[in-house]
N, C-alpha and C positions, 0 to 999 in steps of 0.2 A: 428162734422163739416165736410162739404163736400167742398174740395178745387177743385173740378173738374172744375167749371167755371174759377177760377182764372188760373189755370194750361192751360186751352184750350186758354184763352186769351193770356197768355205768348207765347204759341206755334204759335199762329196766328201771333202775332207780330214778332216773330223770323223768320217765313216763309216770311213775307212781307219785313222785313229787308233784307233777303237774295236776294230777287228779286230786292229791291232798290240797293243793292251792286252790282249786275249784271249791271243794268242800268247805274249806275255811273261809273262802270269799263269800260263799252263800250263807254260811253261819255268821258271817260279818254283818249281814243285813238284818238280824234278829235284834229287836229293841233292847236297850240297856245293856245287855251282856255281849253284844256284838263287836264292840271296839277291840278287845284282845284277839278275837278270831280274825277280824280285818287286818290287824297289824301282823298277825302270823301268816296270813295269805300273802301280804305284800313282802315279807321276809322270804317265804319259801319262792315267790316268783322270782325275786333277784338271784336266788341260789340257781334256779333252774335256767335263767337267762344265760348264766355263765357257762353252764353245760352246753346250751344250745349253740354256742360259738364253736364248739368241736363237733357236735353230732346233730344230726336231723331229729327233730322231735315230732312224731306224729301226734302227740297230745297237746301241741302247741296252742290250739284254739281253746282248750279247757284251761291252759294257764292264763291266757289273755283274758277270757271271761272271768276267771277267779280274780285276777288283779283288778278288772274293771268294778266287779262287786264289791271288793275290798276298799277300792278308792272311794266308791260311792258311800258304802257304810261308814268309812272312816270320817268323811265329811260331814255326813248326816248326823251321826251319833255324837261327833265332837260338838257340833252346833247344838244339839238338843242338850247334851250334858252341860255345855256353857250357859245355856238358858236356864236350865234347871238350878244350877249353882247360884246364878245371878238372882234368880227369883227366891232362893232360898235365904241368901243374904240380905237382900234389900225388901224381900216380901211386899206386903200390901202397906202402901204409905198413906192410908185414909185414916189419920189420926186427928 
């Protein structure tokens, strides 16, 4: 049996997922709406990393950059969201 077509399909899916990770990671840097995209990029990166254990991924730099953008976006926008919620709850205490 020849598994070459199956392996080729898996490699193509892995490379497309790496590009998708980069796209989601860059969208994760957008203010306010970026957090879900950053989380999607991190999830996609984890799935691709599992496939990278079996196959060489020529789009690995894109996956890594997508994950870095996702991590930065997640940290920054989580802190901003927490600050905004804090300000909304406690507001201006000049009474």
